[in-house]
VEXDOTOR-724309 format. One record per residue: z, y, x of N, C-alpha, C, O in turn; residue in three letters. Coordinates in steps of 0.02 Angstrom, whole numbers, padded with zeros to 5 digits, always signed. Atoms other than C-alpha are relative to their C-alpha. Last residue first. Example, Ala and Ser with C-alpha at 12.3 -4.5 7.8 and 13.67 -1.06 7.14 Angstrom:
BEGIN
-00003-00059-00042+00357-00053+00684+00037+00055-00039+00045+00110-00014SER;+00000-00059+00045+00390-00225+00615+00000+00060+00045+00033+00059+00097ALA;
This chain:
BEGIN
+00057-00009-00042-01003+01591-00020-00046-00065+00008-00096-00063+00043UNK;+00050-00041+00037-00889+01586-00176-00061+00008+00048-00114+00027+00024UNK;+00032+00034+00054-00790+01434-00115-00055+00043-00031-00102+00016-00061UNK;+00051+00047-00027-00761+01516+00053-00035-00038-00057-00092-00059-00051UNK;+00057-00037-00037-00679+01668-00029-00053-00049+00023-00112-00038+00014UNK;+00044-00033+00044-00579+01563-00152-00056+00035+00031-00112+00033+00006UNK;+00037+00052+00034-00515+01441-00020-00046+00035-00055-00103+00014-00066UNK;+00055+00024-00038-00469+01586+00090-00044-00051-00032-00104-00055-00021UNK;+00047-00050-00010-00370+01672-00048-00059-00022+00043-00117-00005+00028UNK;+00036-00009+00060-00286+01510-00101-00053+00054+00008-00109+00046-00016UNK;+00037+00059+00004-00232+01474+00080-00047+00005-00065-00107-00010-00061UNK;+00054-00005-00050-00174+01652+00104-00044-00063-00008-00104-00055+00000UNK;+00042-00055+00023-00070+01642-00057-00056+00006+00047-00113+00011+00022UNK;+00036+00026+00057+00008+01473-00002-00056+00051-00026-00113+00032-00039UNK;+00044+00053-00021+00053+01540+00167-00041-00025-00053-00102-00033-00045UNK;+00055-00040-00028+00130+01699+00087-00051-00047+00032-00110-00031+00032UNK;+00044-00026+00051+00232+01583-00023-00056+00038+00023-00110+00037-00007UNK;+00038+00056+00035+00291+01474+00120-00048+00032-00054-00106+00015-00061UNK;+00051+00026-00045+00342+01626+00229-00043-00053-00033-00104-00055-00021UNK;+00056-00047-00010+00428+01717+00087-00056-00031+00040-00115-00027+00023UNK;+00036-00007+00061+00534+01566+00043-00063+00046+00006-00118+00028-00014UNK;+00039+00054+00006+00576+01543+00227-00038-00005-00066-00095-00027-00067UNK;+00059-00007-00047+00629+01720+00244-00045-00061-00007-00106-00054-00009UNK;+00047-00045+00036+00743+01704+00091-00067+00007+00044-00123+00010+00019UNK;+00031+00036+00055+00827+01554+00172-00049+00036-00037-00099+00008-00060UNK;+00047+00052-00028+00851+01646+00337-00035-00044-00058-00093-00064-00055UNK;+00059-00033-00027+00918+01801+00245-00046-00050+00030-00107-00042+00024UNK;+00041-00015+00057+01046+01695+00154-00065+00033+00016-00114+00021-00019UNK;+00023+00068+00018+01110+01622+00323-00046+00015-00065-00101-00012-00070UNK;+00067+00005-00005+01133+01801+00382-00038-00061-00021-00100-00063-00019UNK;+00036-00011+00066+01306+01813+00312-00077-00006+00004-00111-00009-00047UNK;+00005-00074+00016+01368+01731+00468-00033+00012-00063-00068-00032-00088UNK;+00046-00035-00042+01399+01542+00459+00006+00077-00013+00040+00098-00060UNK;+00057-00033+00032+01552+01469+00387-00046+00033+00048-00025+00054+00102UNK;+00005-00068-00009+01680+01343+00453-00065+00030-00032-00108-00007-00055UNK;-00064-00024-00014+01739+01166+00437+00005+00070+00017+00058+00094+00038UNK;+00001-00032-00065+01570+01091+00451+00067+00028+00021+00085+00028+00080UNK;+00009+00051-00053+01593+00974+00305+00003+00025+00069+00028-00010+00113UNK;-00057+00044+00007+01656+01109+00191+00003-00053+00052+00054-00065+00082UNK;-00055-00037-00030+01527+01233+00256+00063-00044-00001+00101-00046+00047UNK;+00016+00004-00074+01389+01104+00206+00060+00033+00038+00085+00003+00086UNK;-00018+00064-00021+01471+01084+00036-00013-00008+00078+00023-00041+00115UNK;-00069+00004+00008+01468+01271+00009+00023-00068+00025+00074-00073+00060UNK;-00033-00026-00064+01295+01274+00080+00072-00002-00002+00103-00007+00051UNK;+00016+00042-00060+01234+01151-00054+00032+00027+00061+00061-00010+00100UNK;-00039+00065+00007+01324+01244-00199-00014-00044+00062+00034-00073+00089UNK;-00075-00019-00016+01254+01411-00142+00043-00062+00000+00086-00072+00043UNK;-00003-00013-00067+01081+01333-00137+00068+00015+00021+00094-00009+00071UNK;-00007+00068-00026+01109+01266-00313+00003+00006+00080+00037-00034+00112UNK;-00065+00024+00016+01140+01444-00377+00010-00073+00036+00065-00088+00061UNK;-00053-00032-00037+00988+01503-00277+00068-00021-00017+00109-00027+00029UNK;-00006-00066+00013+00862+01375-00338+00063+00032+00031+00102-00003+00062UNK;-00054-00019+00042+00831+01219-00243-00001+00073-00022-00025+00115+00016UNK;+00012+00016+00068+00664+01159-00182+00059+00021-00046+00053+00018-00108UNK;+00055-00040+00026+00678+01255-00016-00010-00014-00075-00024+00033-00113UNK;-00016-00033+00065+00854+01194+00025-00057+00029-00038-00045+00060-00089UNK;-00039+00048+00049+00804+01063+00154+00010+00031-00064-00001-00001-00115UNK;+00049+00045+00027+00679+01178+00240+00031-00041-00050+00002-00051-00104UNK;+00040-00036+00046+00810+01317+00254-00058-00039-00025-00085-00022-00078UNK;-00030-00005+00068+00937+01190+00317-00050+00041-00045-00055+00028-00105UNK;-00001+00062+00041+00841+01133+00469+00014+00015-00074-00022-00008-00118UNK;+00073+00018-00001+00804+01303+00550-00010-00067-00044-00061-00076-00077UNK;+00034-00036+00057+00981+01352+00488-00077-00025-00004-00107-00035-00057UNK;-00017+00033+00064+01059+01216+00601-00039+00035-00061-00062+00003-00108UNK;+00037+00067+00004+00966+01277+00749+00013-00032-00062-00031-00062-00092UNK;+00071-00012+00007+01024+01459+00720-00037-00062-00009-00080-00066-00053UNK;+00013-00025+00069+01203+01408+00698-00074+00011-00013-00098-00008-00066UNK;-00020-00064+00019+01196+01315+00863-00012+00012-00073-00048-00024-00107UNK;+00050-00034+00039+01189+01125+00892+00024+00067-00027+00074+00069-00062UNK;-00005+00003+00070+01310+01074+01028-00059+00035-00033-00093+00076-00002UNK;-00015-00056+00039+01254+01059+01207+00002-00014-00077-00038-00051-00104UNK;-00057-00038-00027+01260+00901+01313+00023+00053-00050+00079+00051-00074UNK;-00050+00042-00035+01147+00760+01257+00061+00035+00019+00114+00004+00027UNK;-00028-00031-00059+01040+00852+01132+00055-00048+00030+00093-00081-00006UNK;-00070+00025-00004+00932+00753+01018+00029+00025+00063+00007+00008+00118UNK;-00026-00005-00071+00768+00837+00968+00072-00018-00007+00107+00002-00053UNK;-00067-00012-00012+00672+00778+00811+00022+00008+00073-00004-00026+00117UNK;-00015-00068-00024+00487+00796+00796+00075+00017+00025+00089+00066+00058UNK;+00034-00010-00061+00453+00609+00777+00003+00069+00034-00010+00075+00094UNK;-00046-00027-00053+00587+00588+00647-00033+00015+00070+00000+00029+00120UNK;+00043-00040-00034+00478+00555+00496+00038+00043+00053+00043+00104+00051UNK;+00062+00031-00021+00627+00477+00404-00046+00053+00031-00027+00111+00030UNK;+00050-00051-00021+00805+00522+00372-00060-00042+00028-00054-00093+00061UNK;+00037+00024-00059+00916+00402+00267-00056+00051+00026-00094+00074-00016UNK;+00060-00040-00018+01045+00457+00145-00029-00029+00060+00007-00051+00104UNK;+00008+00000-00073+01174+00342+00060-00067+00040+00013-00114+00038-00027UNK;+00069-00022-00024+01244+00376-00110-00007-00003+00076+00036+00020+00113UNK;-00001-00044-00054+01390+00271-00177-00071+00017+00018-00118-00022+00011UNK;-00002-00068+00025+01388+00193-00351+00011+00053+00058+00028+00111+00045UNK;-00063+00001+00025+01414+00017-00272+00018+00071-00018+00073+00093-00001UNK;-00037+00061+00000+01263+00047-00172+00065+00012-00024+00099+00057+00000UNK;-00068+00005+00033+01134+00184-00188+00028-00070+00007-00009-00119+00004UNK;-00011+00069+00030+00979+00234-00086+00074+00000-00024+00116+00040-00001UNK;-00064+00011+00032+00917+00416-00060+00005-00077-00023-00034-00098-00066UNK;+00002+00052+00049+00777+00455+00064+00072-00014-00029+00121-00012+00007UNK;-00063+00030+00004+00764+00614+00162-00003-00044-00059-00021-00022-00114UNK;-00012+00037-00060+00595+00665+00232+00073-00027+00002+00099-00050+00052UNK;+00040+00064+00000+00526+00721+00064+00019-00044+00058-00001-00102+00059UNK;-00028+00047+00048+00677+00843+00045-00043-00069+00006-00017-00125+00000UNK;+00018-00014+00067+00615+00931+00204+00025-00053-00045+00037-00109-00021UNK;-00052+00030+00047+00709+00918+00365-00017+00021-00068+00022+00057-00100UNK;+00047+00001+00061+00558+00945+00480+00044-00032-00056+00028-00084-00085UNK;+00059-00043-00007+00642+01001+00643-00052-00008-00057-00103+00026-00058UNK;+00057+00034+00034+00767+00859+00632-00064+00036+00016-00112+00005+00039UNK;+00038-00050+00039+00897+00934+00753-00061-00039-00022-00096-00067+00019UNK;+00061+00021+00015+01027+00800+00816-00029+00055-00044+00002+00074-00093UNK;+00042-00031-00047+01187+00849+00911-00078-00018-00014-00117-00021+00033UNK;+00016+00045-00049+01298+00731+00818-00052+00024+00047-00077-00016+00087UNK;-00057+00009-00041+01371+00880+00726-00012-00050+00053+00018-00043+00107UNK;-00009-00060-00044+01196+00918+00667+00061-00007+00047+00057+00007+00107UNK;+00057+00007-00046+01179+00744+00593+00002+00053+00052-00002+00039+00112UNK;-00020+00058-00043+01351+00751+00512-00054-00005+00055-00038-00014+00113UNK;-00051-00026-00048+01306+00923+00441+00018-00056+00046+00027-00042+00105UNK;+00028-00047-00044+01145+00856+00364+00047+00027+00051+00028+00035+00109UNK;+00042+00038-00046+01230+00695+00291-00030+00054+00052-00027+00041+00112UNK;-00044+00034-00050+01369+00806+00217-00042-00041+00050-00024-00044+00109UNK;-00030-00047-00041+01243+00922+00135+00040-00033+00056+00034-00017+00115UNK;+00052-00025-00050+01140+00776+00073+00028+00052+00046+00010+00053+00105UNK;+00018+00055-00046+01292+00688-00004-00056+00026+00053-00055+00010+00113UNK;-00048+00011-00047+01353+00850-00082-00011-00054+00053+00009-00046+00111UNK;+00000-00063-00048+01190+00888-00164+00054-00007+00054+00041+00007+00112UNK;+00056+00003-00044+01186+00710-00236-00004+00056+00049-00016+00046+00109UNK;-00008+00054-00045+01362+00716-00303-00061-00008+00049-00052-00020+00109UNK;-00051-00015-00052+01350+00892-00374+00006-00061+00051+00013-00050+00111UNK;+00021-00047-00041+01190+00860-00466+00048+00010+00058+00028+00010+00116UNK;-00008-00070+00011+01265+00708-00547-00027+00041+00052-00027+00019+00109UNK;-00050-00033-00041+01196+00535-00521+00001+00071-00014-00052+00101-00025UNK;-00066+00022+00014+01105+00422-00649+00060+00036+00040+00119+00023+00028UNK;-00013+00073-00013+00938+00438-00571+00071-00022-00011+00099-00062+00026UNK;+00059+00033-00021+00952+00626-00571+00014-00071+00014+00062-00088+00048UNK;-00007+00072-00033+01081+00737-00646-00065-00025+00014-00114+00002-00012UNK;-00067+00007-00026+01108+00915-00705+00016-00064+00027+00072-00078+00049UNK;-00030+00065+00014+00927+00963-00732+00069-00009+00030+00079+00017+00085UNK;-00057-00001+00048+00885+01147-00730+00030-00064-00020+00071-00065-00065UNK;+00024-00007+00072+00714+01152-00650+00052-00007-00050+00036-00014-00109UNK;+00032-00071-00004+00787+01176-00470-00028+00016-00074-00028+00074-00095UNK;-00054-00046+00006+00891+01021-00506-00025+00073-00006+00000+00114-00045UNK;-00030+00007+00066+00737+00920-00543+00055+00049-00009+00059+00082-00061UNK;+00054-00030+00042+00647+00986-00384+00027+00000-00069+00020+00050-00104UNK;-00014-00070-00008+00810+00942-00287-00050+00041-00043-00034+00096-00066UNK;-00062-00015+00031+00805+00762-00347+00008+00076-00003+00030+00103-00054UNK;+00003+00011+00075+00618+00740-00313+00065+00021-00038+00062+00048-00094UNK;+00045-00052+00024+00638+00821-00138-00008-00009-00078-00006+00040-00115UNK;-00037-00056+00020+00786+00708-00103-00042+00057-00029-00016+00098-00067UNK;-00007-00052-00054+00674+00562-00106+00040+00059-00029+00041+00075-00089UNK;+00040-00057+00029+00698+00404-00212+00011+00060+00055+00057+00059+00096UNK;-00020-00066-00021+00743+00234-00135-00039+00052-00039-00095+00041-00060UNK;-00039-00030+00058+00741+00057-00203+00022+00072+00018+00080+00089+00005UNK;+00011+00021+00065+00687-00013-00032+00041+00036-00053+00095+00061-00038UNK;-00062-00013+00035+00686+00073+00136-00014-00011-00076-00047+00030-00108UNK;+00014-00034+00062+00543-00014+00230+00067+00010-00037+00106-00037-00044UNK;-00018+00037+00061+00588-00065+00407-00016+00044-00056-00014+00105-00048UNK;-00069-00001+00011+00496+00020+00554+00010-00036-00068-00038-00053-00103UNK;-00015+00049+00059+00325+00017+00633+00079-00003-00007+00115-00010+00043UNK;-00072+00009+00000+00255+00165+00740+00014-00047-00064-00008-00035-00120UNK;-00022+00026+00060+00068+00175+00786+00080-00015+00004+00104-00039+00055UNK;-00062+00041-00010-00025+00273+00911+00036-00017-00065+00031+00020-00114UNK;-00049+00011+00057-00200+00338+00911+00063-00037+00023+00063-00075+00071UNK;+00036-00022+00055-00312+00412+01048+00041-00003-00064+00052+00047-00097UNK;-00021+00033+00058-00202+00405+01203-00041+00029-00059-00043+00090-00068UNK;-00068+00003+00020-00297+00465+01355+00017-00034-00061-00025-00073-00083UNK;-00022-00069+00010-00470+00519+01406+00074+00005-00020+00101+00060-00026UNK;+00000-00029-00066-00509+00348+01480+00025+00074-00004+00050+00103+00044UNK;+00063-00001-00035-00460+00271+01315+00006+00035+00066+00062+00049+00088UNK;+00020-00043-00046-00296+00216+01234-00072-00002+00022-00102-00055+00018UNK;+00074+00016-00016-00223+00146+01082-00022+00051+00052-00011+00111+00043UNK;+00045-00055-00025-00031+00150+01084-00071-00025+00009-00083-00077+00040UNK;+00061+00017-00035+00087+00037+00992-00038+00061+00016-00035+00111-00020UNK;+00052-00053-00001+00268+00056+00925-00056-00024+00045-00044-00064+00090UNK;+00044+00002-00054+00388-00079+00865-00038+00067+00005-00038+00105-00043UNK;+00025+00068-00017+00522-00127+00744-00042-00003+00063-00035-00047+00105UNK;+00067+00008-00036+00628+00022+00721-00015-00072+00013+00027-00114+00028UNK;+00000+00038-00061+00772+00019+00590-00068-00006+00035-00114-00028+00001UNK;+00024+00072+00004+00747+00150+00460+00000-00034+00067-00022-00005+00117UNK;+00076-00004-00002+00854+00307+00497-00021-00073-00002+00013-00117+00023UNK;+00038+00049+00026+01045+00332+00471-00073+00017-00002-00093+00069-00027UNK;+00038-00035+00047+01147+00441+00587-00056-00050-00027-00091-00078+00015UNK;-00022+00006+00065+01284+00344+00673-00031+00039-00054-00001+00050-00107UNK;-00050-00053+00019+01256+00400+00846+00027+00004-00069+00064+00049-00088UNK;-00054+00011-00050+01172+00236+00902+00058+00050-00015+00118+00036-00008UNK;-00041+00056+00022+01066+00244+00745+00060-00007+00044+00115-00022+00019UNK;-00025-00020+00058+01000+00415+00796+00049-00052-00030+00104-00036-00052UNK;-00054-00050-00024+00968+00359+00974+00038+00022-00066+00099+00026-00063UNK;-00053+00040-00032+00870+00205+00910+00058+00047+00017+00116+00028+00009UNK;-00030+00041+00052+00769+00314+00788+00061-00036+00033+00117-00033+00007UNK;-00050-00037+00046+00740+00448+00914+00032-00043-00049+00090-00031-00065UNK;-00058-00022-00043+00665+00329+01048+00050+00037-00044+00111+00026-00038UNK;-00038+00056-00028+00551+00239+00922+00061+00025+00036+00116+00004+00018UNK;-00035+00028+00060+00492+00395+00834+00046-00054+00019+00104-00054-00001UNK;-00057-00045+00017+00460+00476+01002+00033-00023-00062+00093-00014-00069UNK;-00059+00013-00043+00363+00320+01058+00055+00046-00020+00113+00026-00021UNK;-00028+00069+00012+00249+00332+00908+00061-00014+00045+00113-00038+00022UNK;-00040-00005+00058+00228+00522+00929+00030-00069-00019+00087-00074-00042UNK;+00039+00002+00060+00165+00491+01107+00045+00009-00058+00105+00000-00048UNK;+00002+00058+00041+00279+00531+01249-00042+00009-00063-00042+00064-00092UNK;-00058+00010+00038+00236+00680+01359-00010-00061-00043-00067-00081-00055UNK;-00058-00033-00029+00117+00728+01499+00064-00013-00039+00118-00001-00012UNK;-00001+00018-00071-00039+00625+01464+00068+00021+00034+00089-00009+00084UNK;-00034+00067-00008-00002+00640+01278-00001-00030+00069+00030-00081+00082UNK;-00071-00009-00011-00042+00826+01299+00034-00068+00007+00083-00075+00043UNK;-00018-00024-00066-00225+00789+01331+00071+00001+00013+00094-00020+00066UNK;+00022+00048-00050-00259+00680+01182+00022+00019+00070+00043-00022+00110UNK;-00051+00056-00002-00157+00801+01076-00019-00053+00050+00026-00077+00085UNK;-00053-00017-00047-00272+00943+01124+00049-00057+00008+00071-00075+00062UNK;+00004-00060-00038-00414+00870+01023+00053+00004+00052+00060-00042+00091UNK;+00061-00035-00004-00362+00724+00910+00005+00066+00044+00059+00097+00047UNK;+00001-00048-00062-00223+00599+00918-00067+00025+00004-00113-00013+00021UNK;+00072-00009-00024-00202+00515+00748+00002+00053+00052+00025+00109+00040UNK;+00003-00074-00022-00023+00460+00715-00067+00009+00036-00079-00020+00089UNK;+00053-00010-00049-00027+00296+00617-00001+00075+00016-00010+00117-00028UNK;+00018-00071-00003+00136+00260+00528-00048+00006+00055-00031-00008+00113UNK;+00041-00012-00058+00170+00075+00478-00020+00073-00007-00040+00094-00062UNK;+00039-00068+00007+00308+00039+00356-00031+00006+00068+00000-00003+00121UNK;-00006-00049-00053+00378-00143+00343-00045+00062-00017-00088+00060-00062UNK;+00058-00036-00018+00408-00250+00187+00016+00040+00066+00074+00053+00081UNK;-00014-00068-00023+00528-00391+00143-00063+00037+00021-00114+00004+00034UNK;-00024-00035+00055+00511-00551+00039+00019+00075+00019+00045+00113-00022UNK;+00054-00008+00051+00395-00637+00165+00025+00048-00058-00016+00081-00089UNK;-00045-00001+00059+00523-00612+00311-00045+00017-00060-00053+00076-00075UNK;-00054+00052-00010+00439-00654+00476+00042-00009-00063+00077-00059-00072UNK;+00032+00064-00021+00268-00560+00454+00048-00061+00003+00028-00119-00001UNK;-00032+00023-00058+00352-00424+00348-00027-00068+00023-00026-00117-00014UNK;-00050+00056+00007+00225-00380+00214+00030-00014+00068-00009-00019+00116UNK;+00027+00072-00008+00142-00214+00248+00053-00051-00015+00112-00035-00015UNK;-00045+00055-00004+00170-00027+00199-00034-00071+00006-00088-00083-00021UNK;+00007+00049+00050+00066+00125+00231+00044-00055+00012+00068-00062+00068UNK;-00057+00039+00006+00071+00290+00317-00012-00052-00051-00034-00036-00106UNK;+00001+00048+00052-00077+00388+00386+00059-00044-00003+00080-00068+00049UNK;-00021+00068-00019-00072+00543+00486-00001-00048-00063+00002-00026-00121UNK;+00007+00001-00072-00164+00707+00466+00021-00069+00027-00010-00095+00074UNK;+00022-00065-00012-00189+00651+00280-00014+00009+00075-00061-00021+00101UNK;+00056+00001-00045-00170+00477+00220-00028+00068+00011-00081+00083-00016UNK;+00025-00071-00022-00003+00452+00136-00060-00014+00045-00060-00061+00084UNK;-00050-00048+00021+00088+00303+00052-00029+00070+00008-00018+00115-00033UNK;+00001-00063-00041-00050+00172+00071+00044+00051-00037+00038+00060-00097UNK;+00005-00056+00043-00001+00001+00001-00001+00061+00042+00040+00068+00088UNK;
């Protein structure tokens, strides 16, 4: 089953050793400058592999890595692949947060407060473990449930950076959080940040609201520009 086929392709396959289980394969297509840069740094597949094992070692949940592969030519790496376990019976935080932004008070049988608190606590714990996701959108956080408890799993972790020494700064935390909060309306953002501060044990400066507002403006401007360019080129 193909889950996504845009810049990169993601699909699921049957586990070769466990017929009742599935694996996820992500193909990272190396084009243009990426072929060159992969000569000097790890491919996306290897970064997924390295980051996943380090996150799990630090107690931050991500799908268990299975393997990564690299396809090479004389010019360098062309495509690379990352294989991990399939997270079954999951829904994305994006879907839940979109529902809450539209006025829903629960999702999949769980209250708004319980889901938002779980995501906020997971995000803070990840940051406290010196991990910055760099693409912490709701679509990259999966929710599974067990015995009425909510578990969060981070996916698409190829861009993540994991610090060995320095703690994650307020600015670095906000770069993740403004993406995570995007689908929430402002009252629910306040709720999310309240839970994050509770887990963190302190508050950010008042500028955190400015950062979230800036991200709103940035994405809206980007969408308007895309529509304008599409309209212009469609007329020519």
